N, C-alpha and C positions, 0 to 999 in steps of 0.2 A: 106767373108773370115772367119771373126771371128765368125760368126753365125755357119758355117759349124764346126768350131773347138768345139764350145761349144756343138752342137748337138752330135757330135762324142764323147765328153767326157761324156755326160749325158747317151748316149746308152751303153758306156763302163760300167760305175757305174751301170747300170741297170742290164746288164748281170752279173756282179759279184754278185749282190744281188741275182739273180735268182739261182745261182750255189750254194749258201751257204746252208747247211743243219743244221737242228735243233742238237743241242749238245746232246740232251737227247735221241731223237728217231730216228735221222737221216734222216727224211722226210724233204722236201724243206721248208725253212723258209718262213713265210709269212710277209707281209710288216707290218701289225698291231702289230705283236708280236716279231718282229725281234730282236734277232737272232734265236728266236724260232719259232715253227710251230703253236703253240697255247698257249692260256692262262694257260692250264693244264700243259704243259711242262715247262713254266716259273715258275709255283708254285712248280713244283718237284725239278727243280734246286734251287729255293730259299730254299727249305726245306733241301736239301742235304747240302747247306751252313750253315744252322742254326743248324743241328744236327752233324756238322764237319765231313761229309762224305768225303769231299775233303781235303785230307791232303797230305803233302810232307814227304815221309818216312825219318826218321832221325835215324842213328846209335847213339844211346846214349852212351857215355864213362862216367863210374862211376868215372874215376880219375879227371876228369875236373869239375864234379859236387861237389865233395867232399870238404868241407871246412876244412882247417887244424885246429886241436884243438889247443888252446892257452896252452903255457907251464905252468905247475902247479907250484905255487910258494910254496916252501918247506921251511918255517921258522923254523922248528923244528930243523934242522941241526946246527943253529949258536948258 
């Protein structure tokens, strides 16, 4: 019984891997270069990370980034 369960689990895992597609070109992923289809797509993805092509868009707020200026000492009035 346990052998059947292990075989079914292995079969399901194999089917999931077969359905995955390369994130670069959308071809079926190969087992050797998973999750990519080839070494070329793996390198393309690495280059995108290196050149910071993958970014999360952020709306910058100038008010949060600005640092308040310290109060100027005015010793001449004393």
